[in-house]
ZADO-1210 file (C-alpha; in nm, 4 decimals, padded with zeros to 6 digits):
<atoms>
<atom x="-02.1419" y="02.5334" z="00.7807" code="MET" pos="1"/>
<atom x="-02.4402" y="02.3464" z="00.9034" code="SER" pos="2"/>
<atom x="-02.4947" y="02.2534" z="01.2440" code="THR" pos="3"/>
<atom x="-02.3648" y="01.9472" z="01.2939" code="VAL" pos="4"/>
<atom x="-02.0496" y="01.8834" z="01.4818" code="THR" pos="5"/>
<atom x="-01.7227" y="01.8101" z="01.3454" code="ALA" pos="6"/>
<atom x="-01.7109" y="01.4781" z="01.4296" code="SER" pos="7"/>
<atom x="-02.0285" y="01.3897" z="01.2899" code="GLU" pos="8"/>
<atom x="-01.9260" y="01.5887" z="00.9545" code="LEU" pos="9"/>
<atom x="-01.5947" y="01.3962" z="00.9538" code="LEU" pos="10"/>
<atom x="-01.7631" y="01.0814" z="00.9393" code="SER" pos="11"/>
<atom x="-02.0336" y="01.1728" z="00.6506" code="ALA" pos="12"/>
<atom x="-01.7652" y="01.2773" z="00.4406" code="PHE" pos="13"/>
<atom x="-01.5416" y="00.9346" z="00.5084" code="GLU" pos="14"/>
<atom x="-01.8958" y="00.7614" z="00.4640" code="ALA" pos="15"/>
<atom x="-01.8904" y="00.9525" z="00.1301" code="CYS" pos="16"/>
<atom x="-01.5206" y="00.8628" z="00.0260" code="LEU" pos="17"/>
<atom x="-01.5944" y="00.5046" z="00.1168" code="ARG" pos="18"/>
<atom x="-01.9316" y="00.4494" z="-00.0581" code="HIS" pos="19"/>
<atom x="-01.9668" y="00.7141" z="-00.3049" code="ARG" pos="20"/>
<atom x="-01.6149" y="00.6786" z="-00.4058" code="ARG" pos="21"/>
<atom x="-01.5422" y="00.3968" z="-00.3312" code="GLY" pos="22"/>
<atom x="-01.1685" y="00.4631" z="-00.1901" code="LEU" pos="23"/>
<atom x="-01.0771" y="00.1931" z="00.0830" code="SER" pos="24"/>
<atom x="-01.0697" y="00.2136" z="00.4524" code="GLU" pos="25"/>
<atom x="-00.7274" y="00.3353" z="00.5090" code="ASN" pos="26"/>
<atom x="-00.7272" y="00.5723" z="00.2094" code="THR" pos="27"/>
<atom x="-01.0790" y="00.7402" z="00.3489" code="ALA" pos="28"/>
<atom x="-00.8918" y="00.7578" z="00.6982" code="ARG" pos="29"/>
<atom x="-00.6260" y="00.9190" z="00.5637" code="ALA" pos="30"/>
<atom x="-00.8040" y="01.1848" z="00.4106" code="TYR" pos="31"/>
<atom x="-00.9755" y="01.2573" z="00.7238" code="VAL" pos="32"/>
<atom x="-00.6661" y="01.2730" z="00.9502" code="GLY" pos="33"/>
<atom x="-00.5895" y="01.5155" z="00.7102" code="ASP" pos="34"/>
<atom x="-00.8721" y="01.7390" z="00.7609" code="ILE" pos="35"/>
<atom x="-00.7911" y="01.7021" z="01.1318" code="GLU" pos="36"/>
<atom x="-00.4659" y="01.8226" z="01.0609" code="LYS" pos="37"/>
<atom x="-00.6151" y="02.1038" z="00.8845" code="LEU" pos="38"/>
<atom x="-00.8138" y="02.2059" z="01.1777" code="ALA" pos="39"/>
<atom x="-00.5464" y="02.1446" z="01.4245" code="THR" pos="40"/>
<atom x="-00.2758" y="02.3957" z="01.2711" code="PHE" pos="41"/>
<atom x="-00.5308" y="02.6847" z="01.1959" code="LEU" pos="42"/>
<atom x="-00.6368" y="02.6341" z="01.5958" code="ASP" pos="43"/>
<atom x="-00.5692" y="02.3765" z="01.8233" code="PRO" pos="44"/>
<atom x="-00.7750" y="02.5716" z="02.1010" code="GLU" pos="45"/>
<atom x="-01.0943" y="02.6223" z="01.9041" code="ALA" pos="46"/>
<atom x="-01.4020" y="02.3550" z="01.8115" code="PRO" pos="47"/>
<atom x="-01.3112" y="02.1976" z="01.4436" code="ALA" pos="48"/>
<atom x="-01.6309" y="02.2548" z="01.3179" code="ASP" pos="49"/>
<atom x="-01.5717" y="02.6540" z="01.4147" code="ASP" pos="50"/>
<atom x="-01.2337" y="02.6350" z="01.2221" code="VAL" pos="51"/>
<atom x="-01.3511" y="02.4473" z="00.9252" code="LEU" pos="52"/>
<atom x="-01.6503" y="02.6511" z="00.9206" code="ARG" pos="53"/>
<atom x="-01.3984" y="02.9983" z="00.8502" code="ASP" pos="54"/>
<atom x="-01.1413" y="02.8426" z="00.6602" code="VAL" pos="55"/>
<atom x="-01.0152" y="03.0528" z="00.3659" code="THR" pos="56"/>
<atom x="-00.7996" y="02.9416" z="00.0475" code="LEU" pos="57"/>
<atom x="-00.5227" y="03.1999" z="00.2366" code="ALA" pos="58"/>
<atom x="-00.5720" y="02.9587" z="00.4883" code="ASP" pos="59"/>
<atom x="-00.5232" y="02.6441" z="00.2973" code="LEU" pos="60"/>
<atom x="-00.1984" y="02.8041" z="00.1398" code="ARG" pos="61"/>
<atom x="-00.0226" y="02.8539" z="00.4649" code="ALA" pos="62"/>
<atom x="-00.1068" y="02.5290" z="00.5728" code="TRP" pos="63"/>
<atom x="00.0594" y="02.4009" z="00.2908" code="LEU" pos="64"/>
<atom x="00.3426" y="02.6241" z="00.2870" code="GLY" pos="65"/>
<atom x="00.4107" y="02.5498" z="00.6552" code="HIS" pos="66"/>
<atom x="00.4428" y="02.1568" z="00.5630" code="MET" pos="67"/>
<atom x="00.6818" y="02.2872" z="00.2782" code="ALA" pos="68"/>
<atom x="00.8787" y="02.4647" z="00.4969" code="ASP" pos="69"/>
<atom x="00.8958" y="02.1426" z="00.7651" code="GLU" pos="70"/>
<atom x="01.0420" y="01.9845" z="00.4554" code="GLY" pos="71"/>
<atom x="00.6955" y="01.7187" z="00.3973" code="LYS" pos="72"/>
<atom x="00.7560" y="01.5248" z="00.0900" code="SER" pos="73"/>
<atom x="00.5816" y="01.6555" z="-00.2564" code="ARG" pos="74"/>
<atom x="00.3929" y="01.3215" z="-00.2430" code="THR" pos="75"/>
<atom x="00.2465" y="01.4092" z="00.1198" code="THR" pos="76"/>
<atom x="00.1592" y="01.7806" z="-00.0046" code="LEU" pos="77"/>
<atom x="-00.0513" y="01.6352" z="-00.3226" code="ALA" pos="78"/>
<atom x="-00.2038" y="01.4432" z="-00.0725" code="ARG" pos="79"/>
<atom x="-00.2923" y="01.6330" z="00.1745" code="ARG" pos="80"/>
<atom x="-00.3792" y="01.8980" z="-00.1054" code="GLY" pos="81"/>
<atom x="-00.6191" y="01.6608" z="-00.2363" code="ALA" pos="82"/>
<atom x="-00.8066" y="01.5527" z="00.0981" code="SER" pos="83"/>
<atom x="-00.8674" y="01.9475" z="00.1666" code="ALA" pos="84"/>
<atom x="-01.0094" y="01.9771" z="-00.1966" code="ARG" pos="85"/>
<atom x="-01.2666" y="01.6455" z="-00.1860" code="ALA" pos="86"/>
<atom x="-01.3657" y="01.7705" z="00.2034" code="PHE" pos="87"/>
<atom x="-01.4405" y="02.1465" z="00.1049" code="PHE" pos="88"/>
<atom x="-01.5840" y="01.9986" z="-00.2629" code="ALA" pos="89"/>
<atom x="-01.8305" y="01.7951" z="-00.0620" code="TRP" pos="90"/>
<atom x="-01.9165" y="02.0047" z="00.2661" code="ALA" pos="91"/>
<atom x="-02.0050" y="02.2875" z="-00.0592" code="HIS" pos="92"/>
<atom x="-02.2192" y="02.0297" z="-00.2295" code="GLU" pos="93"/>
<atom x="-02.3946" y="01.8982" z="00.0362" code="ASP" pos="94"/>
<atom x="-02.4728" y="02.2263" z="00.1869" code="GLY" pos="95"/>
<atom x="-02.2563" y="02.2358" z="00.5102" code="HIS" pos="96"/>
<atom x="-02.0974" y="02.5754" z="00.3970" code="ILE" pos="97"/>
<atom x="-02.1469" y="02.8201" z="00.1769" code="ASP" pos="98"/>
<atom x="-01.8649" y="02.8236" z="-00.0268" code="SER" pos="99"/>
<atom x="-01.5760" y="02.6209" z="-00.1717" code="ASN" pos="100"/>
<atom x="-01.2585" y="02.7817" z="00.0069" code="PRO" pos="101"/>
<atom x="-01.0590" y="02.4836" z="-00.1799" code="ALA" pos="102"/>
<atom x="-01.1750" y="02.5517" z="-00.5391" code="ALA" pos="103"/>
<atom x="-00.8984" y="02.7467" z="-00.6508" code="ARG" pos="104"/>
<atom x="-00.6302" y="02.5709" z="-00.4768" code="LEU" pos="105"/>
<atom x="-00.3196" y="02.4534" z="-00.6782" code="ALA" pos="106"/>
<atom x="-00.2395" y="02.0980" z="-00.6794" code="SER" pos="107"/>
<atom x="00.1209" y="02.0128" z="-00.5948" code="ALA" pos="108"/>
<atom x="00.2581" y="01.7407" z="-00.8421" code="ARG" pos="109"/>
<atom x="00.3862" y="01.4392" z="-00.6521" code="PRO" pos="110"/>
<atom x="00.7614" y="01.3790" z="-00.6802" code="ALA" pos="111"/>
<atom x="00.8157" y="01.1231" z="-00.9616" code="ARG" pos="112"/>
<atom x="01.0291" y="00.8631" z="-00.7984" code="THR" pos="113"/>
<atom x="01.1243" y="00.5323" z="-00.9541" code="LEU" pos="114"/>
<atom x="01.0515" y="00.2197" z="-00.7256" code="PRO" pos="115"/>
<atom x="01.2856" y="00.1004" z="-00.5016" code="GLU" pos="116"/>
<atom x="01.3490" y="-00.2648" z="-00.6745" code="VAL" pos="117"/>
<atom x="01.5777" y="-00.5448" z="-00.5980" code="LEU" pos="118"/>
<atom x="01.7609" y="-00.7233" z="-00.8629" code="SER" pos="119"/>
<atom x="01.6030" y="-01.1135" z="-00.9198" code="ILE" pos="120"/>
<atom x="01.8992" y="-01.2357" z="-00.7336" code="PRO" pos="121"/>
<atom x="01.8861" y="-01.0415" z="-00.4403" code="ASP" pos="122"/>
<atom x="01.5180" y="-01.1452" z="-00.4496" code="VAL" pos="123"/>
<atom x="01.6222" y="-01.5109" z="-00.4584" code="LEU" pos="124"/>
<atom x="01.8582" y="-01.5014" z="-00.1765" code="SER" pos="125"/>
<atom x="01.5817" y="-01.3496" z="00.0493" code="MET" pos="126"/>
<atom x="01.3712" y="-01.6573" z="-00.0238" code="LEU" pos="127"/>
<atom x="01.6470" y="-01.8923" z="00.0501" code="ARG" pos="128"/>
<atom x="01.7078" y="-01.7422" z="00.3348" code="VAL" pos="129"/>
<atom x="01.3273" y="-01.7885" z="00.4200" code="ALA" pos="130"/>
<atom x="01.2916" y="-02.1312" z="00.3062" code="GLN" pos="131"/>
<atom x="01.6103" y="-02.2488" z="00.5158" code="LEU" pos="132"/>
<atom x="01.4865" y="-02.0723" z="00.8329" code="ARG" pos="133"/>
<atom x="01.1807" y="-02.2591" z="00.7905" code="ALA" pos="134"/>
<atom x="01.3345" y="-02.6224" z="00.8197" code="ASP" pos="135"/>
<atom x="01.3518" y="-02.6202" z="01.1542" code="ASP" pos="136"/>
<atom x="00.9556" y="-02.7040" z="01.1714" code="GLY" pos="137"/>
<atom x="00.9132" y="-02.3444" z="01.3354" code="ASP" pos="138"/>
<atom x="00.5454" y="-02.2147" z="01.2802" code="ALA" pos="139"/>
<atom x="00.6373" y="-01.8872" z="01.2323" code="ILE" pos="140"/>
<atom x="00.9496" y="-01.9198" z="01.0137" code="ARG" pos="141"/>
<atom x="00.7360" y="-02.1493" z="00.8006" code="ILE" pos="142"/>
<atom x="00.4634" y="-01.8608" z="00.7845" code="ARG" pos="143"/>
<atom x="00.7564" y="-01.5961" z="00.7267" code="ASP" pos="144"/>
<atom x="00.8370" y="-01.8016" z="00.4268" code="TRP" pos="145"/>
<atom x="00.5362" y="-01.8412" z="00.2522" code="ALA" pos="146"/>
<atom x="00.4339" y="-01.4968" z="00.3264" code="MET" pos="147"/>
<atom x="00.7433" y="-01.3731" z="00.1448" code="ALA" pos="148"/>
<atom x="00.6949" y="-01.5990" z="-00.1453" code="GLU" pos="149"/>
<atom x="00.3615" y="-01.4695" z="-00.1700" code="LEU" pos="150"/>
<atom x="00.4416" y="-01.1487" z="-00.1769" code="LEU" pos="151"/>
<atom x="00.6891" y="-01.1841" z="-00.4459" code="TYR" pos="152"/>
<atom x="00.4903" y="-01.4547" z="-00.6888" code="ALA" pos="153"/>
<atom x="00.1745" y="-01.1948" z="-00.7057" code="THR" pos="154"/>
<atom x="00.3068" y="-00.8552" z="-00.6431" code="GLY" pos="155"/>
<atom x="00.0016" y="-00.7860" z="-00.4227" code="MET" pos="156"/>
<atom x="-00.0127" y="-00.5317" z="-00.1353" code="ARG" pos="157"/>
<atom x="00.0865" y="-00.5852" z="00.2042" code="VAL" pos="158"/>
<atom x="-00.2590" y="-00.5072" z="00.3149" code="GLY" pos="159"/>
<atom x="-00.3997" y="-00.7364" z="00.0731" code="GLU" pos="160"/>
<atom x="-00.1426" y="-01.0287" z="00.2050" code="LEU" pos="161"/>
<atom x="-00.3250" y="-00.9650" z="00.5510" code="CYS" pos="162"/>
<atom x="-00.6438" y="-00.9484" z="00.4510" code="GLY" pos="163"/>
<atom x="-00.6259" y="-01.2798" z="00.2531" code="SER" pos="164"/>
<atom x="-00.8904" y="-01.5596" z="00.4186" code="ASP" pos="165"/>
<atom x="-00.7964" y="-01.9045" z="00.3778" code="LEU" pos="166"/>
<atom x="-01.0724" y="-01.9407" z="00.1586" code="GLY" pos="167"/>
<atom x="-00.9163" y="-01.7233" z="-00.1098" code="ASP" pos="168"/>
<atom x="-00.6299" y="-01.9220" z="-00.2002" code="ILE" pos="169"/>
<atom x="-00.6658" y="-02.2028" z="-00.4545" code="ASP" pos="170"/>
<atom x="-00.3729" y="-02.4251" z="-00.4260" code="LEU" pos="171"/>
<atom x="-00.4659" y="-02.6929" z="-00.7074" code="ASP" pos="172"/>
<atom x="-00.5262" y="-02.4121" z="-00.9843" code="GLU" pos="173"/>
<atom x="-00.2338" y="-02.1720" z="-00.7783" code="ARG" pos="174"/>
<atom x="-00.4612" y="-01.8697" z="-00.7622" code="LEU" pos="175"/>
<atom x="-00.5422" y="-01.6210" z="-00.5134" code="VAL" pos="176"/>
<atom x="-00.8279" y="-01.4051" z="-00.4670" code="ARG" pos="177"/>
<atom x="-00.7088" y="-01.0918" z="-00.3336" code="VAL" pos="178"/>
<atom x="-00.9172" y="-00.7729" z="-00.2372" code="THR" pos="179"/>
<atom x="-00.7663" y="-00.4382" z="-00.3133" code="GLY" pos="180"/>
<atom x="-00.8209" y="-00.0590" z="-00.3271" code="LYS" pos="181"/>
<atom x="-01.1930" y="00.0386" z="-00.3465" code="GLY" pos="182"/>
<atom x="-01.2618" y="-00.3198" z="-00.2292" code="ASP" pos="183"/>
<atom x="-01.2136" y="-00.4082" z="-00.5894" code="LYS" pos="184"/>
<atom x="-01.1414" y="-00.8192" z="-00.6261" code="GLN" pos="185"/>
<atom x="-00.8958" y="-00.9363" z="-00.8734" code="ARG" pos="186"/>
<atom x="-00.7532" y="-01.3189" z="-00.9067" code="VAL" pos="187"/>
<atom x="-00.3457" y="-01.3215" z="-00.9256" code="ILE" pos="188"/>
<atom x="-00.2091" y="-01.6644" z="-01.0203" code="PRO" pos="189"/>
<atom x="00.1524" y="-01.7720" z="-00.8119" code="PHE" pos="190"/>
<atom x="00.4316" y="-02.0636" z="-00.9127" code="GLY" pos="191"/>
<atom x="00.5056" y="-02.3508" z="-00.7850" code="THR" pos="192"/>
<atom x="00.7661" y="-02.2125" z="-00.5066" code="PRO" pos="193"/>
<atom x="00.4997" y="-01.9845" z="-00.3326" code="ALA" pos="194"/>
<atom x="00.2319" y="-02.2987" z="-00.3344" code="ALA" pos="195"/>
<atom x="00.5034" y="-02.5326" z="-00.1556" code="GLY" pos="196"/>
<atom x="00.5880" y="-02.2326" z="00.0762" code="ALA" pos="197"/>
<atom x="00.1728" y="-02.1621" z="00.1171" code="VAL" pos="198"/>
<atom x="00.0807" y="-02.5601" z="00.1528" code="THR" pos="199"/>
<atom x="00.3737" y="-02.5798" z="00.4303" code="ALA" pos="200"/>
<atom x="00.2192" y="-02.3102" z="00.6441" code="TRP" pos="201"/>
<atom x="-00.1200" y="-02.4356" z="00.6426" code="ILE" pos="202"/>
<atom x="-00.0662" y="-02.7963" z="00.6646" code="GLU" pos="203"/>
<atom x="00.2514" y="-02.7605" z="00.9339" code="ARG" pos="204"/>
<atom x="00.2795" y="-02.4098" z="01.0527" code="GLY" pos="205"/>
<atom x="-00.0571" y="-02.2454" z="01.0846" code="ARG" pos="206"/>
<atom x="-00.2251" y="-02.5415" z="01.2825" code="PRO" pos="207"/>
<atom x="00.0282" y="-02.4692" z="01.5742" code="GLN" pos="208"/>
<atom x="-00.1016" y="-02.1200" z="01.5665" code="CYS" pos="209"/>
<atom x="-00.4952" y="-02.1573" z="01.5740" code="VAL" pos="210"/>
<atom x="-00.6746" y="-02.0620" z="01.9258" code="GLU" pos="211"/>
<atom x="-01.0853" y="-02.0919" z="01.9724" code="PRO" pos="212"/>
<atom x="-01.0484" y="-01.7134" z="01.8793" code="HIS" pos="213"/>
<atom x="-00.8860" y="-01.7423" z="01.5664" code="THR" pos="214"/>
<atom x="-01.1152" y="-01.6983" z="01.2338" code="ASP" pos="215"/>
<atom x="-00.9975" y="-01.7641" z="00.8585" code="ALA" pos="216"/>
<atom x="-00.7391" y="-01.5210" z="00.8083" code="ALA" pos="217"/>
<atom x="-00.5016" y="-01.7011" z="00.6090" code="LEU" pos="218"/>
<atom x="-00.1703" y="-01.5480" z="00.7878" code="PHE" pos="219"/>
<atom x="-00.1782" y="-01.5715" z="01.1773" code="LEU" pos="220"/>
<atom x="00.0479" y="-01.4635" z="01.4679" code="GLY" pos="221"/>
<atom x="00.1663" y="-01.6871" z="01.7057" code="ARG" pos="222"/>
<atom x="-00.1132" y="-01.6195" z="01.9528" code="ARG" pos="223"/>
<atom x="-00.3812" y="-01.6860" z="01.6469" code="GLY" pos="224"/>
<atom x="-00.4768" y="-01.3428" z="01.5546" code="HIS" pos="225"/>
<atom x="-00.4252" y="-01.2345" z="01.2201" code="ARG" pos="226"/>
<atom x="-00.1273" y="-01.1185" z="01.1001" code="VAL" pos="227"/>
<atom x="-00.0862" y="-00.7082" z="01.0637" code="ASP" pos="228"/>
<atom x="00.1128" y="-00.5030" z="00.8414" code="GLN" pos="229"/>
<atom x="00.3538" y="-00.4155" z="01.1181" code="ARG" pos="230"/>
<atom x="00.4456" y="-00.7738" z="01.1607" code="GLN" pos="231"/>
<atom x="00.5089" y="-00.8153" z="00.7482" code="VAL" pos="232"/>
<atom x="00.7525" y="-00.5784" z="00.7348" code="ARG" pos="233"/>
<atom x="00.9442" y="-00.6636" z="01.0474" code="GLU" pos="234"/>
<atom x="00.9917" y="-01.0037" z="00.8355" code="VAL" pos="235"/>
<atom x="01.1037" y="-00.8603" z="00.5279" code="VAL" pos="236"/>
<atom x="01.3741" y="-00.6058" z="00.7206" code="HIS" pos="237"/>
<atom x="01.4821" y="-00.9360" z="00.8560" code="GLN" pos="238"/>
<atom x="01.5280" y="-01.1327" z="00.5718" code="LEU" pos="239"/>
<atom x="01.6408" y="-00.8647" z="00.4307" code="ALA" pos="240"/>
<atom x="01.9038" y="-00.8440" z="00.6955" code="ALA" pos="241"/>
<atom x="02.0071" y="-01.1882" z="00.6893" code="LEU" pos="242"/>
<atom x="02.0459" y="-01.2364" z="00.3220" code="ALA" pos="243"/>
<atom x="02.2669" y="-00.9781" z="00.2972" code="GLY" pos="244"/>
<atom x="02.0406" y="-00.7671" z="00.0312" code="VAL" pos="245"/>
<atom x="01.9829" y="-00.3512" z="00.0672" code="PRO" pos="246"/>
<atom x="01.7337" y="-00.3169" z="00.3284" code="ASP" pos="247"/>
<atom x="01.3791" y="-00.2777" z="00.1765" code="VAL" pos="248"/>
<atom x="01.0182" y="-00.2634" z="00.2939" code="ALA" pos="249"/>
<atom x="00.7455" y="-00.5611" z="00.1813" code="PRO" pos="250"/>
<atom x="00.6407" y="-00.3012" z="-00.1093" code="HIS" pos="251"/>
<atom x="00.9459" y="-00.3228" z="-00.2508" code="ALA" pos="252"/>
<atom x="00.8595" y="-00.6933" z="-00.3461" code="LEU" pos="253"/>
<atom x="00.5483" y="-00.5887" z="-00.5112" code="ARG" pos="254"/>
<atom x="00.7660" y="-00.3111" z="-00.7417" code="HIS" pos="255"/>
<atom x="01.0624" y="-00.6230" z="-00.7885" code="SER" pos="256"/>
<atom x="00.7918" y="-00.8542" z="-00.8996" code="ALA" pos="257"/>
<atom x="00.6125" y="-00.6093" z="-01.1306" code="ALA" pos="258"/>
<atom x="00.9713" y="-00.4939" z="-01.2709" code="THR" pos="259"/>
<atom x="01.1340" y="-00.8917" z="-01.3367" code="HIS" pos="260"/>
<atom x="00.7838" y="-00.9427" z="-01.5055" code="LEU" pos="261"/>
<atom x="00.8354" y="-00.6842" z="-01.7798" code="LEU" pos="262"/>
<atom x="01.2221" y="-00.7409" z="-01.8073" code="THR" pos="263"/>
<atom x="01.0939" y="-01.0718" z="-01.8733" code="ARG" pos="264"/>
<atom x="00.8940" y="-00.9876" z="-02.1518" code="GLY" pos="265"/>
<atom x="00.5011" y="-00.9705" z="-01.9625" code="SER" pos="266"/>
<atom x="00.3375" y="-00.7084" z="-02.1473" code="ASP" pos="267"/>
<atom x="00.1788" y="-00.3895" z="-01.9411" code="LEU" pos="268"/>
<atom x="-00.1478" y="-00.4328" z="-01.9645" code="ARG" pos="269"/>
<atom x="-00.1212" y="-00.8137" z="-01.7673" code="SER" pos="270"/>
<atom x="00.1391" y="-00.6353" z="-01.5130" code="VAL" pos="271"/>
<atom x="-00.1695" y="-00.3950" z="-01.4450" code="GLN" pos="272"/>
<atom x="-00.4116" y="-00.6731" z="-01.3898" code="GLU" pos="273"/>
<atom x="-00.1961" y="-00.8400" z="-01.1769" code="VAL" pos="274"/>
<atom x="-00.1200" y="-00.5281" z="-00.9872" code="LEU" pos="275"/>
<atom x="-00.4376" y="-00.3870" z="-00.9482" code="GLY" pos="276"/>
<atom x="-00.3879" y="-00.0572" z="-01.1014" code="HIS" pos="277"/>
<atom x="-00.6865" y="00.1346" z="-01.2072" code="ALA" pos="278"/>
<atom x="-00.4804" y="00.3545" z="-01.4220" code="SER" pos="279"/>
<atom x="-00.2003" y="00.2189" z="-01.6943" code="LEU" pos="280"/>
<atom x="-00.0080" y="00.5147" z="-01.6106" code="ALA" pos="281"/>
<atom x="00.0685" y="00.4046" z="-01.2687" code="THR" pos="282"/>
<atom x="00.1963" y="00.0623" z="-01.4022" code="THR" pos="283"/>
<atom x="00.4282" y="00.2356" z="-01.6935" code="GLN" pos="284"/>
<atom x="00.6563" y="00.3864" z="-01.3913" code="ARG" pos="285"/>
<atom x="00.7884" y="00.0452" z="-01.3987" code="TYR" pos="286"/>
<atom x="00.9142" y="00.0870" z="-01.7576" code="THR" pos="287"/>
<atom x="01.1217" y="00.3054" z="-01.6913" code="HIS" pos="288"/>
<atom x="01.2843" y="00.1070" z="-01.4262" code="VAL" pos="289"/>
<atom x="01.3633" y="-00.1158" z="-01.6531" code="SER" pos="290"/>
<atom x="01.5067" y="00.1184" z="-01.9178" code="ALA" pos="291"/>
<atom x="01.7369" y="00.2672" z="-01.6346" code="GLU" pos="292"/>
<atom x="01.8666" y="-00.0959" z="-01.5399" code="ARG" pos="293"/>
<atom x="01.8985" y="-00.0870" z="-01.9538" code="LEU" pos="294"/>
<atom x="02.1165" y="00.2163" z="-01.9509" code="ARG" pos="295"/>
<atom x="02.3404" y="00.1329" z="-01.6605" code="ALA" pos="296"/>
<atom x="02.3951" y="-00.2038" z="-01.7833" code="ALA" pos="297"/>
<atom x="02.4718" y="-00.0560" z="-02.1604" code="TYR" pos="298"/>
<atom x="02.7125" y="00.2314" z="-01.9801" code="GLN" pos="299"/>
<atom x="02.9214" y="-00.0375" z="-01.8462" code="LEU" pos="300"/>
<atom x="02.9171" y="-00.3029" z="-02.0870" code="ALA" pos="301"/>
<atom x="02.9492" y="-00.1514" z="-02.4037" code="HIS" pos="302"/>
<atom x="03.2994" y="-00.0141" z="-02.5836" code="PRO" pos="303"/>
<atom x="03.1100" y="00.3068" z="-02.7229" code="ARG" pos="304"/>
<atom x="02.9156" y="00.3748" z="-02.4569" code="ALA" pos="305"/>
</atoms>
């Protein structure tokens, strides 16, 4: 390995992931965090650059095996294996190490679980509760209603919602521009209910939260800072509890939007564009959800099922 420190090496690796491979900031940081975990697992006392210089294929297999024994999910194992392959391939190509120990590291296949999806009545119940709570004029309750409506209407990711600015929303055309993974932008339409909720937030709720330090963020906390993903998760959990529907994470609203679009006749390519999936294969997961629901309905209703 070259004489650079582990910190310098990981910073260079993160920069490569962001700028050469076009990964998002969160994904790049996750990859770097995986390599830091690898170094700690192999020798928590030694300097990370010394540890990473001497990694072998057996070390990598032991690391993944240890995580499997701990009960880590197949998805986590697949992601961390991918991190190791990406890091050591990059380090070898850039001359930081003499050989690539991950060249023959087998790829764990992530578990093919179906996305968590709410029924249309359950989603509508959540949104109705959010709207009723906003009737008292409280800025945060108006915001919560607008965020829930926009998440379901667009199928956008929570990070995309939190990163949206005022200038990204066009209420006249009912369009929102979002920046997704790899800093790729797309424009998503939304309907009249979401437009009404977002208008109420911009005109009546947001002005109550603006402070001197407030930037152009679309959604704010009570102290004027841009809303974060933790706050959005808390909102969705709270609305689900109040509506008496299954407890879900915000991502379930994205899954639900995609499934409901397909169930009601939207084509797969259009849903791919809405969700911002790089691969159509990712979007095809939702066809399985629709098929499962159809099968369940058939078995309940058909006299010769």
